[in-house]
N, C-alpha and C positions, 0 to 999 in steps of 0.2 A: 599738121598734115595738109590742110587746105592751102596754107601758105606755100608749102612745098610744091603742090600740084600746080598752083597758079603761077609760081615762079618758073616752073618748067615749061608751061604753055607759052608764057610771054617770051621766054628765051628763044622760042622757035620763030616768032614773028617780029620781034623787036630787035634792033641792033644792040650791041654790047653796052655802050655807054648809056644809052637811053634805058636799056634794061636795068642797069644798076640803079638808076634814079627811080624808076618805077618800083623796083623791089624795095628800095628804102622807104618809098612813100607807103607802099603797101604794108611794110613791117611797122611803120609808125602808126598807120591806121589801126592795124591789128593790136599793137601795143596799147594804144589809147583805149581801144575797145576792151582789152583784157584788164586794163587798169580800172576802167569804170565798172566792169563786171565784178572784179575783186572787191572794189570799194563797196558796191551794192551788197555783196555777200558779207563783207565785214560788218557793214552797218546793220544788216539783218541779224547777224550773230550778236552784235553789241546790244541791239534792241531786245533780242530774246534773252540775253544774259541779264540785261537790266530788269526785264520783266521777272526772270527767275529769281534774281536777287531781291526784287521788291516782294515777290511772293514768299521767299524764305524769311525776309525781314518781317513781313506781316504775320507769317506763321509763328516766328519766334516771339513777336510781340503778343500774339494771341496766347501762346503757351505760357509766356511770362505772366500775362494777366491771370491765366487760369491757375498757375502755380501760386501766384500772389494771393488769389482769392482762397485757394485751398489752404495755404499757410495761415491766412487770416482766420479761416474756419477752425483750423487746428489750434491756433492760439486761443480763439474764443472757447473751444472745448476745454483746453487746459485751464483757462481762467475759470470756467464754470466748475470744473472738477475741484480746483483749488478752493474756490469759494464754497463748494459743498462740503469739502473736508474741513475747511475753517469753521463753517457753521456747525458741523457735527462736533468738532472739538469744543466750540463755544457752548454747545448744548450740553455736552458731557461735563464740562467745567461748571456750568450753571447748576447741573444736578448735584455735582460734588459739593458745590458751595451751599446749596439748599440743605444737603445732608449734614454738612458741618454745622450749619446754623442751627438745625434741629438738635444735633448732639450738644452743641454749646448751650442751647436753651434748656435741654434736659438736665445737663450738668448744673447749670445755675439753679434750676428748680430743686435738684437733689441737694445742692449745697445749702440752699435756703432751708430745706426741711431739716438737714443735719444741724444747722445753726440753731433752729428752733428746739430740736431735741437736746442739744447741748445746754441750751439755756434752761430747759426744764430739769435736766439732770443736775445742773449746777444748783438749782433751787432745792432739789431733793437732797443733794449732798449737804447743803447748808443746814437743812432741817434735820438731816440724820446725824450731823456732828453733835448736836445737842443731846439727841437720844443716846449716842455712843458714850458720851461722858457719863450719863446716868447708868448705862449698862456696865461700864467699867467699874464704877463704884459698887454696883450690886455683885459683880463677879469677884471683886476683891473681898467683899464681906463673906461670900459663899466659900471662897478659897480658904479663908481663915477658919470658917466653921468646919470644912472638910479636914483641914490639917489637925484641928483639935480632936475631931471624931477618929481620924486615923491613929493618932497617938493613943486614944482611949482603947481602940481595938487592939493595937499592938500590946498594950499593957495587959489586957484581958487574955490575949492569946498566949503571952509568956506565962501568965499565971496558970492558965488551963493546961498547956502542954508541958510546962516545967522546963522549957528550953529558952536559952537566950536568943537574941536576934542573930548573932553570929552563927550559932548552931543551926538555926532554922535556914539561914542562907546557905550553909554548907550542904545541908540535906537536900534543899531544892536544887542546888547546882549539880549534886551527884545524880539526882533523878534526871535532870535535863541532859547531863552528859551521857547517861545510858540511852535515853531516847534518841539523842543525836547520833550516837554510835550505831544504833539499830537503823535509823534512817540513812546514815551514810553507807552502811553495809548493803542495804537494799538498793540504794542509788548506784553503788559500785557494781552490784550484780547486774542491774539493769543496763548500765553503761557498757559493761563488759559484754553482755549478750548482744546489745545493739552493735557494738564494734565488731564482734565476731560475725554477726549476720552481714554487716556491711562489707567486712573483709572477704567473706565467702562469696558475696555477690560480685565484688570487684574482681576477685580471683577467677570466678567463672567467666566474667566478661573478657578478661585478659586471655584466658585459655581458649575460649571460643574464637576470639579475634585472631589468635596465633594459628589455630587450626584452619580457619577460613583463608588466611593469607598464605599458608604453606600448602601449595598444591603439588605435592610429590606423588609420583606414580609408585604403586606397590606391585612388585612382581616377586612372588614367592619362589625361592630357588631351592632346589634339592641338591644335596651334596653329590658330586660326581663320584660314583663308586664303580662304574663299569665302562669298558671301552669296546666299541663295536668293531668286529673283525670282518674283513671282506669274505672270508670263508673259513670253514673249520680246519682246513689244511694249514692255515696260518698258526693255529695253536701249536702244532708240532714244531714249526720253525721258531716260535717264541721259546719253547721249552729247550730246544737244541739237543745235541747229542749228549746223553746221560745227564740232561738238565743243566748244562753249563751256561746256556744263554739266560735262562730265567734266574739262576743264581747270580750271574753277573749283573743283571738288571735290578734285582732286589738289593744287592750289595751297593750298587752305585746310587740308588734313589732312596734307600731306607724304607721302602714300601713293600708290603707283602702282595704278591700277585697270585691270585687264586684262579686256577683253571679247573672248572667243573663241567657238568653236563649241559650247561646253558649253551644253546647253539649260537655260534658266531659272536661270542662275547667273552671277555675275561673281567674279573672283578679286582679292583684295587682296594687294599685295606691298609689303613694307617691313621694315626691321630694328627699328624702334621698336615694341614691343608696345603701348604706350599710344596712340600715334598710330593704330595699326591698330584698336584698340578704338574710338577716337573715330570713325574713318572708318566702321566697321561700324555703330555705333549711329546716326550721322548719316544714312547711306544708308537704313537701315531706317525712320527717322522721315520722311525725304523720300518714301519710297515710300508710307507710310501717309497722309501729308498730300496727296500728289498734285501739289503745286505745286513743280516742279523748275525753278529758274532761278538764275543766279549770285547775285543779292541774297539769295534765300531760302536758298541753300546756305550762304553766309557766316553768316547769322543762326543757322541750325540748328547748324552746326559750332561756333560760339561757345557756344551753349547747352549742347551735348553736352560740350564740353571742360570747362565749369564743373561739370557733373554728374560727369564722370569724375574731376576733381580732388577733388571732395568725397568720392566713393567711395574714392579712393586714401587720403585722410586718415583716413577712418573705418576702412578695412581695416588701416592701420598702427596706429591706436589700439587696435583690437580685438585685433590680434596681441599688442601689448605687454600688454594687460589679461589675455589668456588665459594668457600665460607668467608674469605677476606682476612685470613690470619697470616701474619708474616713473622719472620725471625724464629721459626721453629727449629729445634736442634735436628741435624740430619738423621740421627738415630730415631728420633720420634717420627720423622717423616717416613722412614723405612717401616717402623712398626705400624703406622697408619696404612701404608700400602699393603702390608701383609693381611690386614683386615678385609681386603678385597676378596680373598679366597676363604674367608671364614663366614659361616652362616650360623644363625641362632633361631631355631624353630622354623627354618626355611627363609628367614629374613637376612639379607646381606648386611653384615655388621658395619662395613664402611659406609654404605648408603644410609643405614640407620644412624650412624654417628653424624653424618652431614645434616640429616634432617633434625636431629636433636640440637645441633648447633644453631640452625636457622630458627627453630622454635624458641630456644633460650634467648637468642638475640632479639626477637620480637617482643617477648615478655619482659626482658630487661629494659627495652626501650620504653614500654608502657609504664614501668615502675621507676624510671629515671635512674637506672643503675648503669654500671660500666658495661656497655654492649660488647666491646672487643674481648673483655675478660669472660663474659658469659658465653660468647661463641667459642672461645678457646676451651672452656670447660666442656661444652657440648661435644666438640670434635674429639677431645682426648678422654672422655669419660670411660670408654670401653677399650682403651689402649692395652689394658692388661690381657684381653682375650687373645692378642697376637702371640702371647707366650704362655698362656695358662696351661698348655699341654706339656710345657717344659719345666715350669716352676710350680711348686706346691703352694696351695692357698687359693683364695677367691680372686677373681679378676679385678675387683675393685682395689684390694690391697696391693696386688701386683702392679696395677696401673699407678697407684699413688707412689710406690717405690720408684718406678720409672720417672715420674714427674719430679721427685726429689733429686734423683741422680742427675737429671739434665737441667736443674736449676730453674724450675718453673715457679710461678708466683704462688705464695702460700695459700691464696684463695683457691687457685686451681687445684693444688695438691689436696686440700681438705675436701673440696667438692667431689673430686674423683673418688676419694676413699669413702665418702658419705652418701654417694648416690644410691646405694642399696641399704642405707642406714646401718652399716656395720660399725661406723664410728659416729661420734657426735657432730652435727652440723654446726659450723662456726660462722656461716655467712648465708645471706639470702640466696646466693648463687648455688649453694648446695641443695637448697629446697627446690629451686627452679630446675636443677638437673634431675631431681627425682620426678618432678611433674612432667618435664619434657620427655624423659626416658619412658615413662609410663604411656604418655600420649602416642609416641612413635610406635611402641610395641603393641598397643591395644587397639589401634585403628583397624577398621575392617580390611581384611586382605593382607595385613602386614605380616602375619605369621600363620603357619600351617597349624591345623588342629587335627588330632587323631580322630578316627571314626568313632571310637568309644566315647570320647568327650563330647563329640557332636551329637551322638544319639542320646546321651544322658541329658544334654541341655534341652533337646526337643521334648523328651519325656517329662522333664521337670516343668517345662512351660505348660504342657497339657495338664499335668497334675495340679499345678497352681490354679489354672482356670477352672477345672472341674471341682475344686474344693469348695466353691461357693454354692449356696443353695439356689435352685432354680435353673442350673446349667444343664442343658441336655447333652451337648457334644462340644468338643474343642479340638481344633486342628492347627498344628504348628505348620507354617508355610514359609517359603522363601528362605530356606536355610536357617530357620529360627528367627528371622527378622520380622515376622508377622504371625499373629495368632488370631484365628477367627473363632468366635464363641457363639454358639447357638443356644438361646434361652427358651424356656417353656413359656409361651405367650399367656397362658392362663394363670401363671404364677408371678411373672415379672412384667411390670408396666414399662412404658417408654421412658418415663422419668427414672425408674429404678435401673433400667439398662444403662443409662449414663453413669449412674453411681457405681454400678458393677464394673464398668470399664475402668473407672478411676481407681477403684479398690484393687482390681487385678494388676494395674500398672504399678501401684505402690508396693504390692506384695512381691512382684517380680523384681523391683528395684532393691528390696531389702533382702531377698533370699537367693537371688541368682546372679552369677557373674556372666557377662555376655559382651561381645564387641558391638560398638555402635549403639543402635536403639531398636526397640521392639514395638511394633505397632499392634494395638489391641483393637479389634473390630468386633463389636457385639451386634448380633443379628437377631431381631425379633420378628417373626413371621406370623401373621394372622390369616387364617384361611376360612372363608365362608363357603360352605357346600350346601347345595339344595338340589333336589331331584324333581324333574317335571314328569308327571304321570298322566 
């Protein structure tokens, strides 16, 4: 900028040629000045860069020295640690060497003592050999004397008894034989008793284990005998004009329909549970539909019968699947399904059969028996109940005939016929069927009890408790599953109360039949009364 201003000023006062020369001179001067200024600046920057490089180099050297010293210190620490570890290992090795040296010295001392003992024993044996020779001679002489004495005694015995040696031997052997027979009989009785006790214990363990593992729900079912009606007016529609509707319904289902004074209900009566189910469902459908006449009744009954047959087949197949049994004859599956609508003392027979199959499978597994065969027996053991209302005879025999007809295993056939001991049991599976059937039927809640039987059991419990001396009162509680006994404290002590509780439990076990268990609680109360006057 200065150069531009100066050039402009000179151009005003200086001629053109001279002006160019002056401008060139001035530019040269300024160029030289800029060059020197730039050089000075570059020199300063180089000088500062050199100083900075020197400082960086010095810092790097110092840092390197520091790291070198630090590394040397770390190496020294590692060497010291290694040296300490080496000294520790040497110290432990020295201890082990000292211990080994002590053990070796002790063994050497023991060996020296044993060698001394062996030397002494060897001397004793050498001395004893001579005495043994003398003793053998004396023993031989004594043996000869005893032999002569024994012969003298035998001759005297033969002379006194009048029997020869052979006769005496036979007499002695006969007596020994009798004694051995007695001992053998006693031993056999003892072994038989022990085996029976062991078998009973094992059987109880197996049964208890099967009961604990089988967690089936119990729901007592009552046989459906009545159908609820929406109103009493429906009774007239069910009867129909001159009774034609009710006659058509009874003819189609085979069930008697009883219409009495019971409000808004009709009663179904019949021995066949499947027909009763068909009648109930058909009547309900007819009431919902509203069209009740003979033609419609026959149509609905046929439809319901097909639905029930399908449900029967599905129930039988599901039962076989739940138990894990395959290859059942289709007719047996149908008979199983029919048990869905059959109850025994309020217990559903199909559910009872499934539970018996599970119990038998568990017990057979504990006894290393054929588990599938056991489950098959359990599932089919009550198959005769599906047709017991149609065929004469007990359900066990009817079920056995069905099993024979459909080519079941001979073990299954015998077990079905023998599960109520109507025929002889020919396998362990038949015995297991009896046990599992009893377990399933006797468990608490499995079957309904009549009020009369229930009350008799409660009275019998109280009578058993009060039959002992010193009992003041007895109360049966919790539906007969507990009895509380109050004793007279001045006649019964605390120790005697324990004995009475045990005696009552034993008497209940021997005289009373009951489901589950009965808890006996003996209460002895002592009161101290005093009056302040």
